[in-house]
N, C-alpha and C positions, 0 to 999 in steps of 0.2 A: 473162717468166715467172720467178717466184721459187721456187727449190727449198725455201725455208723454209715454203712452203705447198704441201704435196704432195697435198692433198685432191683437186684436179682431176686429177692424174696417176692417183691410185688409182681414182677414179671412172671414168675412161676405160678403164683396164685391166679393171675389173670388167664393163664392157659387152661384152667379147669373148664371154663365154659364161656360162650359168647354172651350169656345172659346174666352175668354177675352185676349186682346192683351195689353191693357194699363189701368191704373187707373189715374184719373185726379182730382186734388183738386184745385179749384179756388174760389176766393171770390165772393159771390153772387150766387153761384151755389151749388146744392147738390153734394156730392161726386159722380163721374161719372165713369162708366166702358165703354170701347170701345169694341164692338163686331162686327167683320166683317166690320170694318171701320166706324161704327156708334156709337155715344156716347149716353148712356142711364143714367138718374139720378137714384141714389139709396139712401136708408136711413139706413145705417148700424148703429145699436145701437140707432136708433131714430134720428140721425143727420139730421138737416134740411139744409137750405142754409148756407154756411160757412161764418163766419166773418173773418176779417183780423187777429184777435187774434187767431182764430182757425187754419187757414192755417199756421200762424207762429209757433204755437205749434207743428203742424204735421211736419213741416220742421225741427224744433229743435229736435224732437224725432228721426227723420231719421238720422240727421247729427251729433248728440251729440258724437258719438264714432269715428268720423272721423275729427280730427282737421284740416287736410290739406284742406279738402273740405269746412269746415267752413270758413277757411281763404280765400279760393278762392271765396266763396259766398260774403264775406264782400268786397273784393278788386274789383271783377269783376262783381258782381251783378248776377252771375249764377254759378252753380257748378254741375259737373257730378260725380256720385259715384255709387257703387253697394250697395245693401241692401238685407239682407236675412231674410225671415220669417222662423224661426226655424222649421225644419221638414216638410216644405211645398215647398217653391220655392224661387228663387232669382229674384231680380229686377235690371234693369238699371234705375237709377233715375236722373232726371234733376230738380233742384230747381232753380227758378229764380225770380227776383223782377219785379213787374209790377205795376205801379201807386201807389208806396209806400207800396205795400203788397207782400206777397210771393205766388207763385203758384208752384205746384208739379205735375210732370208727371212721372209715374212709368211704365216702360215697363216690362211685365212679361217675364222671361226667363225660358223656360221649364227645368225641372230637367234632362230629358233624352236628349242626343245628337241626333239631327235629322239625318235621313238617306236620301239618294237620293230618295228612294222609298216613304218614308213618306212625303216628300216635293213635290212629283210629278215632279221632275226635269227631263229634257231630259237625256236619258241614255248616250248620247255622251259626256256629261260633265264629266263623270268618267275618260275620257282620261286625264283630268287635273292632276289626281292623279299619273300619270305615267311620267309627265314632270320632267326633271332634272334641268332645269334652265329657266330663263325668267320671264316676268311680266304677271300676270293674274289679271284683274280688274273686280270686281263685282259692277255694278252700278244700280242706281234706286233711286226714292224718298224715304224719310223717311217712314219706316213701310212697305217696299216692300219685306222684307225677306232677305236682303243682308247678315246679320250676321248669319242667319240660314244656308244659302247656304255655306258660308265659313266654318261654324262649321262642316257641312256634309263632305266637302272636306278634312278638317284637320283630321277628325275622320277616314276617309277611308285611308288616308296616314298613320295615326297612326296604323291602323290595318294591313297594307300590306307591309310597308317599315321599315327597320331598320335605321331610320334617327334621327338626332337631330333637333327638331322643336322648334322655339322660336316665341311666339306671343307677340305683343305689343298692348295693348288695353286700352281704356278709356271710361268706366271701363271694367274689365274682365267680360265677359258675361257667355258663356258656360264653365263649369269647366271640362277640359279634364284630363283623367287619363293616365299614362304610359301604353302603350300596347306593340306592337312590336317596336315602336319608343320611344324615350325619349322626353318628351315635357315640356318646361318651359314657364310659362305665366307671363308676367310682366305688371303691371298696372301703368298707368300714374298717378303721384301724390304720390303714396305710394312706388312704386318700381323704378320709373324713373321720371326725371324732365319733359320731353316732348318727343314727337314722334321722333324728329330728333336726340336727344342725345341717346335715347334708341336704335334707329336703327343703329347709328354709333357704339355703343357698341356691338350690335348683330353681326356685321361683325367680331368681335374678339372672338366670342363665338362658332365658328366652326359649325354653323347650316347648314343644307342642305335646310331647308324650313323656311322662315320668313313670318309671318303674321303681317301686319301693319293695325291696325283698320281703319285708314282713312288717305289718302294723302291730308292733309289740306293746305299745303303751299309749297313754292318753295324749301326750304331746305329739307323737308321730301321727296318731289318728287325726288329731285336730288340724294339723298342718296339711295332711293329705286331703281332708274334706275341704279346707280353704282353697287348695289348689284346684280341686275338682269344681268348686263353685265359681272359680275365676277364669274358667275357659281352658283348663288343661285336661288332658286325658290321663288319669292316674290308674295304674295297674298295680295290684298288690296281692298278698296272700294272708290267710288266717288259718290257724289250726283248729278249725271247727268242722263238724261232720255234715251239716246241711244248712240250707238258707235261713231257716228260723233261728237256729242257734248262732248263726253269724250275726244276724240283726241283734239278738240278745247280747252277744259279746260286745258289740260296739256300743250299744246303749248303756251296758253295765259299766263301761269305763268312766262314764260321766256321773256327776252327783245326781242324786234322785230328783232334786228340784229342777234339773235341766232336761229331764226326760222328754217333755213335750217338744222343746226346742230342737233337741238332737234328732228326734223322730222326724220332725218336719224337714230338717236339713238333709238327713239321710234319704228320705223318700224322694226329695227333689233332685239329688245329685247322683244317686246310684243308677247304673245302667244295666249291669249284669252281676249276679252272684252265681258262680259256677262251682259246684262241689263234685269231687271225684273219689272213686273207690276202685282199686285195681283188683280184679277177680281172676283166679287161675283159669286158663282156657281148658275146655274139655279134652282137647287133643294133646295136652301137656306141653304145648309150644308157647311158653311164656304166659303173660297175663293180658287182659283186655280191660280198658277203662269203662266203668259205668259212670255216666256223667249226668248230674242233675242240673237243670238250667232254670234260673229265675230271671226273668227279663222285666225291665221297667215298662209298665203300662198303667193306665188309670186305676185298675183294680189292685195291682200289687203296691202301687204308691199309697193307695188308701189304707191297705192293711198294715203297711209299715208305719204310716203317720199316726193312725188311730189305734193300732194294736189289733191282734188277732182275737177272734171270738168263734163260737160254735158255728160252723158252716162258712166262716169267713177267715180261712187260714191261708198262708202262703202255699201250703201243700195243695189245698183245693184249687188255688189259682194256677199252679203248675199243671195239675191233672187236667184242667179245663183249657189250658193255653197252648195246646199242640199246634194249632194253626198260627199262633204267634211265635212259634219256635221254642216253647218251653217244654220241659219234661221232668218227671220225678223219678227217683231211684227205682222204686218197685216196678213201675211200668217198663223202664228200660231193662231191668233184670228179668222180668217176665218174658219180654221179647227175645232176650238172649238165650233163655232156657228153651223157649219154643223153637228157636232156630238151631239149637244144638251147639251153640258157641260155648256155653258153660253148662256144668251139670246142675241138676236140681238141688243137690246137697250144697254145692258152693253158692248157688244163688240164694238159698235160704239163709245161709250163714252171713251173707252180706246185706240182706234185705233190711229195710227200716221197720217193716211190720210183717213178720213171718206169717201170722195167721191170715192177714188180708191177702198176702201173696198166694198162699195155698188155696184160698177160696177162688181167686182169679184163675188159678191153674187147674180148676176142676176138670177132670177127664184125662189128665196126664197119667194119673196113677190111682190106686185105691186108697180109701181112707186110712187103712192100716199102714200102707206104705208111707203115706203122708206123716203119720205119727212117728214112724221109725226114722224117716228122713229128718224131721224136725228135731228129734232127740240127738241124732248124729250131728246135725248142724250146731246145736247148742253146745255139744261136747267137743266140737272141732278144735277149739283152742287148747284142749287138754291132750290131744293125740300126739304121740311121738313123731318126730320128723320122718318122712319117707326117705328111702334110699334114692339117690339120683340115678338116672338111667345109665346103663352100662355103656361105656365109650372108652376108647383107648386114651383119649385126652384126659379122662377122669382118674387115671392111675394115681394121681397125687392125693386123691381123697382117701381118708382113713377107712379101711375096711372094717 
């Protein structure tokens, strides 16, 4: 077996489950697959625990046709790129150095563009597709489904509007086809130097919609705001956990003496801040998104422009804004617990404020049960991985 051709290895790993989100290759571990947020070891083609030589050969096999990514790996110690398993699927890949060896994480990108329905997204988010300008941010931790949500939004616009859409990604994930709109996708590294220069160029390409894979720095954020202020609909992501921290992150990029100005600009141009968390389903069949939605209205614009204070927070606005299409995490999680979609224990572990959620859920359990559940939720991250369900397809998984 030659590690220069890793396609058979990848194919066998993908056979383990239909719910694989990532493949992981690290020294001292067997090749691993991530299913519903949990890593499981596999033995594709009889591979055991990987050596430094083996992970380096896997990295070279992935990167050999991408000289710019190879150069980035040498210079910076990490590289982002896309990789295709012919006839199967595509991956978003990160190769990085650690303790003198290489590790590889491959995010599975589904071939089909997801829809609002397939992602179980709140229906009111479809209003984003009718916006003509402004800034829409999709936020959440890594692996929370931000890219899938953006892909569903772009695809709906592509189906319903005759627009020019430009996406700037690192790397390109979902491959969109021209439908009613014309869509051009640019990849950092191969099509453009960086987000800032690509975004600056996009302003001269007459787009109605611009997707920026991530607002990573001040320059990119500034140009994105300018684009939103000049009549473009700008969609982007941030690695923040909720609306308040998203606002703080953007304002924190600017010098302190510019805070008042940037608050005013952000208040005027933002349209939605959508935050996501993926929670395991109670029936064990994958995960379901808990989605927090902050929408632009006079109250939320005021809180962003002048800052939050006691009784005047963005969380208060979301809790009171249900008729306007807004919702906060804990209310969404409470409803999912009551409907039996997720367990009480999982709901608590993903809640913003466990104690408040417990008070709202009064009557579901006894006080003693609450305390036990809260303790288990707090310790959840320390629990060992559970065994995957028995299935003939899972024979590749290490027993």
